[in-house]
N, C-alpha and C positions, 0 to 999 in steps of 0.2 A: 506494499498502499504508498501511496507514493501522495505528497501534496504539491505541486507546481505554480508556481507563484513567478507572477513575469514584473518584472522590476525593467521603468523605462534608464533605459543609458541615459541616450544622447542623441545625437545629431552625427554623422558624418559628418564631419572635417574634412580628409583626406582616404584617398586612396591610395597604397600607395606603389607601383609596379601590378597591378590587379589583381597581390597576391595576399593585402593588409587593409584594411583601412584601420582609418582610425578617427574616434571622436569622442569630443569633452561628454565630461561624464556629469551626468545635470542631477542624478543625486547625492544624497551624502553619504549611502551607502554605499561602501568601496566594494564590489563584483569580488570575488574568486577571481583566480587560476584557471582557465578550462573551464570557463559553464559557458552554457548554448548560448548561443543568439541567434535570435530572427525578426524579419521583418515583420511589416505592417500586416504584410496577407499569411501569418503564421508560418512561412518557408525558415529552414533552417542557410545561417548564410554562414556563422563555423563557430570559433567559439577563444573567448580571452586571452589576454599576455599580461604582463602583471604590469599593475598601471604606470605611471609616470606622469615625472611635471612637477606640478608648484600645491602643496597641498589645498590649498585650499579648494583648486580650481582642477583636479588631477585629469591627464589622457584616458585612452585605454584603446588600447591597439584589437581589434577581429584578425583571425588569423582565415580565411575562406579556405572549407571547406567541399564547395564546388566556384569557381570560377563565373561559373553563367549565372546568378544567384548573389553578384561581388554589385552592393550597395554603391547609390548612386550619390557624393555630397548632397548636400540637406534630407536624407532619409535619412525620420528616424531609427534607433532601431529598441529591439527587449530584450535582455541577457532573462529566459530562466534557471528558477531557482529550483530546487528536490526538497523535501523534505522527508528522509521516510521513518516513520514512525513503526516499530515492532510491535502490535496485540503483548507478545508470549515471547515477553523476557525470563528465556533462561536465569534461574536461582542454583549453585549448588544443595543436593541430595544432600541431610545432617546425615553424620556417620552413628550406623543402629547402630552398637553395640552390645542387641541381644542377639543377633542379626546369628550370628555365630557363637558358639562357645571358647574356642581358642580366636580369636581376632588379635591379640597382642603373641607375635611368632617367640619366640621361648631360643633365645639365646646357648651353647655349649656349655654351658662352664669350663671356663681356663684353668690348667692346674698346672 
């Protein structure tokens, strides 16, 4: 079970050699490296790189997965974050001494 959240990243400023796009972040929350990026039609463009630039208004790069879907300058892009919630948390089973009479192995006496 996963919950998808769409974060508006910002508008594309430049496209570098049809391999990567540069976006100035509009949101205050800086996304992690490697999250999926989609365009307004919800088609996957690529993944984010490390943020760079000034801390008040950082930039982020988007490496394209498919060059045919490369965004144009001025196009708004969205980031997809997923949070996995596991309803079944595994807890260790408690040790039950009464299950077997010989729960502690006896060591041979050394003389």
